[in-house]
LOMARKE-579242 format. One line per 8 residues: number of its first residue (from 1); their letters; for each residue x, y negated, z negated of N, C-alpha, C, O. Coordinates in nm, 3 decimals, always signed. Example, Ala and Ser with C-alpha at 12.3 -4.5 7.8 and 13.67 -1.06 7.14 Angstrom:
2
1> AS> +1.319:+0.569:-0.780:+1.230:+0.450:-0.780:+1.320:+0.330:-0.780:+1.424:+0.332:-0.846 ~ +1.285:+0.225:-0.708:+1.367:+0.106:-0.714:+1.290:-0.003:-0.787:+1.341:-0.114:-0.804
END
This chain:
71
1> MKQLTVHG> +1.364:-0.102:-0.521:+1.287:-0.043:-0.494:+1.208:-0.092:-0.329:+1.234:-0.209:-0.302 ~ +1.163:-0.055:-0.275:+1.087:-0.150:-0.120:+0.947:-0.209:-0.190:+0.890:-0.180:-0.295 ~ +0.920:-0.290:-0.099:+0.756:-0.332:-0.151:+0.718:-0.366:+0.021:+0.788:-0.368:+0.122 ~ +0.596:-0.386:+0.001:+0.512:-0.423:+0.077:+0.390:-0.497:+0.076:+0.291:-0.447:+0.023 ~ +0.380:-0.672:+0.155:+0.287:-0.717:+0.089:+0.206:-0.730:+0.110:+0.194:-0.766:+0.226 ~ +0.039:-0.712:+0.013:-0.078:-0.674:+0.091:-0.165:-0.793:+0.132:-0.095:-0.845:+0.219 ~ -0.230:-0.836:+0.126:-0.331:-0.913:+0.166:-0.446:-0.913:+0.217:-0.488:-0.896:+0.332 ~ -0.519:-0.946:+0.062:-0.670:-0.913:+0.108:-0.762:-0.853:-0.033:-0.884:-0.855:-0.055
9> MHCESCKK> -0.641:-0.800:-0.118:-0.641:-0.667:-0.253:-0.707:-0.824:-0.388:-0.660:-0.930:-0.428 ~ -0.841:-0.740:-0.409:-0.835:-0.866:-0.514:-0.904:-0.756:-0.653:-1.017:-0.773:-0.698 ~ -0.824:-0.665:-0.695:-0.915:-0.576:-0.773:-0.894:-0.438:-0.820:-0.840:-0.371:-0.733 ~ -0.920:-0.370:-0.932:-0.819:-0.289:-0.936:-0.874:-0.135:-0.858:-0.808:-0.032:-0.849 ~ -1.040:-0.163:-0.798:-1.043:-0.035:-0.630:-0.955:-0.087:-0.556:-0.876:-0.006:-0.507 ~ -0.939:-0.194:-0.531:-0.805:-0.196:-0.437:-0.714:-0.134:-0.420:-0.661:-0.124:-0.309 ~ -0.673:-0.079:-0.521:-0.565:-0.094:-0.578:-0.582:+0.085:-0.511:-0.525:+0.128:-0.410 ~ -0.710:+0.191:-0.633:-0.748:+0.301:-0.606:-0.777:+0.330:-0.431:-0.677:+0.383:-0.381
17> LIMMELEE> -0.878:+0.308:-0.341:-0.877:+0.299:-0.210:-0.775:+0.272:-0.181:-0.764:+0.334:-0.075 ~ -0.674:+0.218:-0.198:-0.514:+0.174:-0.123:-0.462:+0.369:-0.117:-0.443:+0.437:-0.016 ~ -0.452:+0.419:-0.284:-0.400:+0.539:-0.356:-0.461:+0.679:-0.269:-0.399:+0.781:-0.239 ~ -0.605:+0.644:-0.241:-0.676:+0.752:-0.187:-0.633:+0.773:-0.042:-0.614:+0.882:+0.014 ~ -0.620:+0.649:+0.011:-0.618:+0.693:+0.198:-0.491:+0.712:+0.163:-0.493:+0.714:+0.286 ~ -0.315:+0.737:+0.099:-0.275:+0.790:+0.131:-0.292:+0.901:+0.086:-0.257:+0.991:+0.162 ~ -0.346:+0.938:-0.040:-0.262:+1.069:-0.092:-0.384:+1.183:+0.006:-0.367:+1.305:+0.006 ~ -0.503:+1.113:+0.084:-0.563:+1.173:+0.203:-0.415:+1.208:+0.306:-0.461:+1.290:+0.386
25> NSLDQSVE> -0.329:+1.197:+0.328:-0.237:+1.179:+0.463:-0.118:+1.256:+0.350:-0.064:+1.352:+0.404 ~ -0.083:+1.238:+0.246:-0.002:+1.331:+0.181:+0.102:+1.215:+0.112:+0.184:+1.252:+0.027 ~ +0.090:+1.032:+0.165:+0.198:+0.986:+0.129:+0.161:+0.920:+0.003:+0.189:+0.801:-0.002 ~ +0.100:+0.975:-0.107:+0.115:+0.883:-0.197:+0.261:+0.889:-0.336:+0.288:+0.827:-0.439 ~ +0.304:+0.975:-0.275:+0.434:+1.082:-0.345:+0.566:+0.934:-0.283:+0.680:+0.928:-0.328 ~ +0.510:+0.837:-0.182:+0.667:+0.738:-0.197:+0.606:+0.638:-0.275:+0.688:+0.547:-0.286 ~ +0.496:+0.609:-0.338:+0.433:+0.471:-0.379:+0.479:+0.479:-0.525:+0.406:+0.555:-0.589 ~ +0.582:+0.422:-0.601:+0.617:+0.373:-0.716:+0.497:+0.365:-0.776:+0.448:+0.457:-0.841
33> SIEVGDDQ> +0.416:+0.198:-0.748:+0.329:+0.159:-0.795:+0.268:+0.025:-0.690:+0.335:-0.020:-0.597 ~ +0.132:-0.026:-0.724:+0.040:-0.146:-0.683:+0.039:-0.223:-0.747:+0.095:-0.188:-0.850 ~ +0.006:-0.324:-0.751:-0.052:-0.457:-0.779:-0.084:-0.517:-0.745:-0.040:-0.567:-0.642 ~ -0.191:-0.558:-0.813:-0.302:-0.660:-0.743:-0.255:-0.795:-0.811:-0.236:-0.795:-0.932 ~ -0.239:-0.895:-0.746:-0.188:-1.092:-0.786:-0.283:-1.195:-0.748:-0.378:-1.170:-0.673 ~ -0.266:-1.289:-0.787:-0.325:-1.400:-0.738:-0.347:-1.403:-0.618:-0.278:-1.344:-0.535 ~ -0.499:-1.507:-0.580:-0.519:-1.561:-0.416:-0.487:-1.412:-0.320:-0.433:-1.412:-0.210 ~ -0.531:-1.300:-0.387:-0.565:-1.179:-0.292:-0.477:-1.129:-0.216:-0.461:-1.111:-0.096
41> VGIVYLKD> -0.416:-1.107:-0.327:-0.205:-1.095:-0.245:-0.171:-0.930:-0.348:-0.193:-0.943:-0.468 ~ -0.126:-0.802:-0.308:-0.090:-0.714:-0.335:+0.059:-0.725:-0.352:+0.121:-0.825:-0.317 ~ +0.140:-0.568:-0.436:+0.219:-0.580:-0.440:+0.230:-0.438:-0.432:+0.214:-0.392:-0.544 ~ +0.265:-0.288:-0.286:+0.263:-0.146:-0.302:+0.495:-0.144:-0.338:+0.586:-0.204:-0.280 ~ +0.494:-0.085:-0.409:+0.606:-0.090:-0.456:+0.647:+0.084:-0.403:+0.604:+0.184:-0.461 ~ +0.704:+0.084:-0.327:+0.772:+0.214:-0.244:+0.898:+0.224:-0.353:+0.940:+0.140:-0.434 ~ +0.949:+0.387:-0.318:+1.032:+0.468:-0.321:+1.132:+0.452:-0.294:+1.106:+0.447:-0.174 ~ +1.219:+0.441:-0.297:+1.366:+0.379:-0.236:+1.401:+0.509:-0.116:+1.442:+0.487:-0.002
49> SISDIDLQ> +1.375:+0.634:-0.169:+1.404:+0.746:-0.080:+1.330:+0.783:+0.079:+1.339:+0.859:+0.175 ~ +1.235:+0.644:+0.013:+1.126:+0.652:+0.159:+1.171:+0.641:+0.344:+1.265:+0.570:+0.381 ~ +1.096:+0.713:+0.429:+1.188:+0.751:+0.550:+1.087:+0.603:+0.614:+0.983:+0.544:+0.587 ~ +1.221:+0.594:+0.732:+1.116:+0.430:+0.816:+0.993:+0.505:+0.888:+0.895:+0.446:+0.932 ~ +1.008:+0.616:+0.891:+0.888:+0.712:+0.949:+0.765:+0.667:+0.849:+0.662:+0.624:+0.900 ~ +0.774:+0.674:+0.742:+0.669:+0.732:+0.636:+0.581:+0.569:+0.574:+0.474:+0.543:+0.519 ~ +0.720:+0.482:+0.630:+0.687:+0.377:+0.528:+0.652:+0.282:+0.689:+0.664:+0.160:+0.673 ~ +0.616:+0.322:+0.818:+0.565:+0.291:+0.872:+0.410:+0.295:+0.894:+0.323:+0.219:+0.940
57> KIKTIIAG> +0.420:+0.445:+0.829:+0.259:+0.489:+0.860:+0.176:+0.474:+0.750:+0.055:+0.496:+0.750 ~ +0.249:+0.432:+0.645:+0.191:+0.354:+0.542:+0.082:+0.206:+0.619:-0.030:+0.173:+0.658 ~ +0.227:+0.164:+0.600:+0.194:+0.022:+0.655:+0.081:+0.037:+0.748:-0.015:-0.039:+0.734 ~ +0.081:+0.142:+0.860:-0.057:+0.119:+0.967:-0.186:+0.179:+0.880:-0.290:+0.123:+0.914 ~ -0.204:+0.281:+0.776:-0.277:+0.302:+0.727:-0.370:+0.216:+0.644:-0.493:+0.221:+0.650 ~ -0.261:+0.097:+0.526:-0.338:+0.028:+0.487:-0.419:-0.071:+0.567:-0.538:-0.098:+0.586 ~ -0.253:-0.127:+0.620:-0.381:-0.249:+0.798:-0.499:-0.154:+0.903:-0.555:-0.180:+1.009 ~ -0.499:-0.055:+0.826:-0.653:-0.012:+0.877:-0.740:+0.007:+0.822:-0.817:+0.093:+0.863
65> IDEYTVD> -0.773:-0.079:+0.680:-0.831:-0.059:+0.579:-0.864:-0.199:+0.631:-0.784:-0.274:+0.687 ~ -1.004:-0.225:+0.602:-1.119:-0.315:+0.610:-1.040:-0.455:+0.564:-1.001:-0.460:+0.448 ~ -1.009:-0.594:+0.672:-0.970:-0.699:+0.545:-0.855:-0.682:+0.507:-0.835:-0.780:+0.434 ~ -0.721:-0.593:+0.509:-0.626:-0.584:+0.412:-0.489:-0.581:+0.577:-0.462:-0.503:+0.669 ~ -0.437:-0.725:+0.526:-0.322:-0.710:+0.665:-0.179:-0.640:+0.566:-0.210:-0.615:+0.449 ~ -0.066:-0.615:+0.595:+0.007:-0.611:+0.535:+0.200:-0.633:+0.617:+0.262:-0.556:+0.690 ~ +0.227:-0.726:+0.579:+0.379:-0.810:+0.583:+0.450:-0.771:+0.514:+0.562:-0.821:+0.506
END
């Protein structure tokens, strides 16, 4: 399973915000789950079947949300 580390996430609302943005761009089916960890770091778990193009789109969308950075 592929994953993205997202800095700036701190609560359940962060998860919902990311999913709403991905749903608006029809990319929510590529996400297995999202977890919020300690120190304002979250993990977005992606399906293995995700294309490189969709992966880049997801990174761009998440990084476009205020205060989030993606590794």
